[in-house]
Each structure stands twice: as structure tokens, then as C-alpha cells.
C-alpha positions as CSV (number, residue, x, y, z in Angstrom):
1,M,-34.3,10.4,-7.6
2,K,-32.9,8.0,-10.5
3,V,-29.5,7.7,-10.8
4,T,-27.1,4.9,-13.0
5,L,-23.9,3.4,-12.1
6,K,-21.9,1.5,-15.1
7,Y,-19.6,-1.5,-13.5
8,D,-16.4,-1.4,-15.9
9,Q,-14.7,-4.5,-14.3
10,G,-15.7,-7.7,-12.2
11,I,-18.0,-10.2,-13.2
12,K,-20.7,-7.6,-13.7
13,A,-18.4,-6.2,-16.6
14,N,-20.5,-3.4,-18.6
15,E,-23.6,-3.8,-16.6
16,V,-25.1,-0.6,-16.3
17,V,-27.8,-0.3,-13.0
18,G,-30.3,2.3,-12.0
19,L,-30.4,2.9,-8.4
20,E,-33.4,5.5,-7.0
21,I,-32.6,7.4,-3.9
22,P,-34.4,9.7,-1.8
23,A,-33.6,13.5,-3.1
24,Q,-33.1,14.7,1.0
25,E,-30.1,11.5,0.3
26,F,-28.6,14.2,-1.8
27,E,-29.2,17.2,-0.6
28,Q,-25.7,16.9,1.0
29,M,-23.5,15.5,-1.1
30,I,-25.0,18.0,-3.6
31,E,-23.3,21.4,-1.8
32,N,-20.5,19.0,-0.1
33,D,-19.8,18.9,-4.0
34,Y,-20.8,22.6,-4.8
35,Q,-19.2,24.2,-1.7
36,F,-15.6,22.5,-3.0
37,R,-15.7,23.6,-6.4
38,L,-16.5,26.7,-5.0
39,A,-13.2,26.9,-2.8
40,D,-10.8,25.8,-5.9
41,A,-12.3,28.5,-8.2
42,K,-10.2,31.6,-9.4
43,E,-11.9,34.3,-8.6
44,D,-13.7,34.9,-11.9
45,E,-14.9,31.3,-12.0
46,V,-18.5,30.5,-12.1
47,V,-19.4,27.5,-10.4
48,E,-22.9,26.0,-10.5
49,R,-24.0,22.9,-8.3
50,R,-24.3,19.4,-10.6
51,T,-26.7,17.0,-10.5
52,P,-26.9,14.3,-8.2
53,Q,-25.6,12.2,-12.1
54,E,-22.9,14.6,-13.0
55,I,-20.9,14.0,-9.1
56,L,-21.1,10.4,-9.7
57,D,-19.6,10.0,-13.5
58,E,-17.1,12.2,-12.6
59,M,-16.3,10.0,-9.6
60,N,-17.0,6.5,-11.0
61,R,-13.6,7.8,-14.2
62,A,-10.6,5.4,-13.6
63,E,-8.6,8.9,-13.8
64,Y,-11.0,9.9,-10.4
65,N,-10.5,7.0,-8.9
66,S,-6.9,5.9,-9.3
67,W,-6.1,9.4,-8.4
68,Q,-7.7,9.1,-5.1
69,T,-6.9,5.9,-4.2
70,H,-2.6,6.4,-5.1
71,N,-2.2,10.2,-4.5
72,K,-5.0,11.7,-2.6
73,R,-4.2,9.8,1.1
74,H,-5.5,13.1,2.7
75,T,-7.5,16.1,2.0
76,V,-8.8,19.7,3.3
77,G,-12.7,20.6,3.1
78,V,-15.4,22.3,5.0
79,S,-16.9,20.8,7.7
80,S,-20.6,20.0,7.2
81,I,-22.0,22.4,9.3
82,Q,-21.2,24.8,6.8
83,E,-18.8,26.4,9.0
84,E,-14.3,28.1,8.9
85,N,-13.2,25.1,10.4
86,V,-11.3,23.4,7.7
87,F,-10.5,19.6,9.4
88,E,-8.2,17.0,8.1
89,M,-10.7,13.7,6.1
90,V,-9.1,10.3,7.4
91,D,-8.5,8.3,4.2
92,L,-11.4,5.4,4.1
93,F,-8.7,2.9,2.7
94,E,-6.6,1.0,4.8
95,D,-3.3,0.7,4.7
96,W,-1.5,-2.2,5.3
97,S,1.9,-1.1,5.5
98,Q,3.0,-1.5,8.2
99,M,1.5,-4.7,9.4
100,E,2.9,-6.9,6.2
101,A,6.4,-4.9,6.8
102,Q,6.0,-6.7,10.4
103,E,4.9,-9.9,9.4
104,R,8.4,-9.6,6.7
105,Q,9.8,-8.8,9.7
106,E,8.2,-12.0,11.8
107,D,9.1,-14.2,9.1
108,Y,12.9,-13.3,8.1
109,E,12.9,-14.1,12.4
110,E,12.0,-17.4,12.2
111,Q,14.3,-18.5,9.7
112,C,16.7,-17.0,11.0
113,Q,15.8,-18.9,14.1
114,R,15.6,-21.9,12.2
115,I,18.9,-21.5,10.4
116,R,20.8,-21.4,14.4
117,N,19.1,-24.0,15.8
118,E,17.7,-26.4,12.9
119,F,21.4,-26.5,10.9
120,K,23.1,-26.7,14.3
121,L,25.7,-23.8,13.5
122,K,28.4,-22.4,15.6
123,P,26.9,-18.2,15.6
124,D,30.0,-17.2,13.5
125,Q,28.8,-19.5,10.2
126,A,24.9,-19.0,11.3
127,D,26.2,-15.5,11.2
128,M,27.4,-16.1,7.3
129,M,25.0,-17.9,6.1
130,I,22.8,-15.2,6.8
131,A,24.3,-12.2,5.6
132,I,24.8,-14.1,2.5
133,C,21.4,-16.4,1.8
134,L,19.2,-14.0,4.0
135,D,20.8,-11.1,3.3
136,G,21.5,-11.1,-0.4
137,M,25.4,-10.7,0.5
138,L,28.0,-11.7,-1.5
139,V,30.8,-13.4,0.0
140,K,33.2,-10.0,-0.7
141,E,30.8,-8.0,1.6
142,Y,30.5,-10.7,3.8
143,A,34.5,-11.4,3.8
144,E,35.5,-7.5,3.7
145,L,32.9,-6.8,7.0
146,I,34.5,-9.2,9.2
147,N,38.4,-8.2,8.0
148,E,38.6,-11.9,6.2
149,D,40.2,-12.9,3.2
150,Q,37.6,-13.2,0.4
151,W,38.6,-16.6,0.0
152,V,38.8,-17.8,3.0
153,V,35.3,-16.7,3.3
154,Y,34.3,-18.5,0.2
155,K,35.2,-21.9,0.9
156,R,33.8,-21.5,4.4
157,F,30.8,-21.1,2.6
158,N,31.1,-23.7,0.7
159,R,32.3,-25.7,3.1
160,I,28.8,-25.3,6.1
161,K,26.5,-25.4,2.3
162,E,28.1,-29.3,1.5
163,R,27.5,-30.1,5.1
164,Q,24.1,-29.1,5.1
165,R,23.1,-30.3,2.0
166,K,24.0,-33.7,3.0
167,V,22.0,-33.4,6.2
168,L,18.4,-32.7,4.5
169,Y,19.0,-34.6,1.5
């Protein structure tokens, strides 16, 4: 059986490729597609088996792919043995968000450590630099946090900044 696929993006954009695939390879895909559509169909709706080309054309639509990628992290389907069991199919897209968050946390901790060690600041000065420079806290917020006058904290922050500027440049 021959199916055609069209590249929408990338180097091979708008290129059509024909693939020759044995019919028995498609039997399982056709049956699974039929079972999923039958389960989603209303009572009076007639569902027919589709050709592999029709199934692949639907899967190749941009709206289908974006929906699959962004919204459908888990799906429920009938097992391939055609039992009544329902199982949860794991998403095929790897989720790197936890790893990225861990790397960001490690970078943050490394920056904090550098501020504490390399700038040779007192602990309270280092805490102020981290809170204001890295965490994006306003001087006013930091002053309220440590119960100090806003202008005292502002002057202290500027003195530390000037001292560090002289050391660095």
C-alpha cells in the first residue's frame, strides 16, 4: 500500500514523499482508529473504517499536531488486545520542564555563592545584593522586609554597588 506525506516546514518544505508500506502494517492502525472514533461517536452516528491515507492526512494537519503537542498530555484508549480494559497511554513527548527548573535553580545558587565569596561582602550585604539584584526586589520592599528605613537601605545599597564597581573595573 502506498501513502503520501507532504512536508510543511523545514528544508524539505512542500516536498511530497510517497512511501510503500505493507498492508499488514496498517491493519492495526486502521482498527485502532476505528475503535477510537467509534468510542467517541454519538449513538446514532455511523462510523466507517478509514484508509491509511485519510488517517495520515488528518494527523498531518497543523491544527491536529498543535493540539496533540500542547493540550493532550495523556489520552485514554482501548488496549490493542481489544479487551474492555482502558489504559492510560503515556505522552510520547518528553517533558524537560523539571530539568530546566533544576538547572535554573543551580545557576541561581551558583550566582548567590559567587556574590557571597568573590565580592567579599558581609552576610547582610550579600543578602541585600541577592535580593535586589538577582531576585528583582525593590529597595523599598527589601527595607520593609528587614524593618529598616528605605533611604538607609538605598544608601547602603549604592555604597556597596560603588565599591564593587571599583573592584570590578
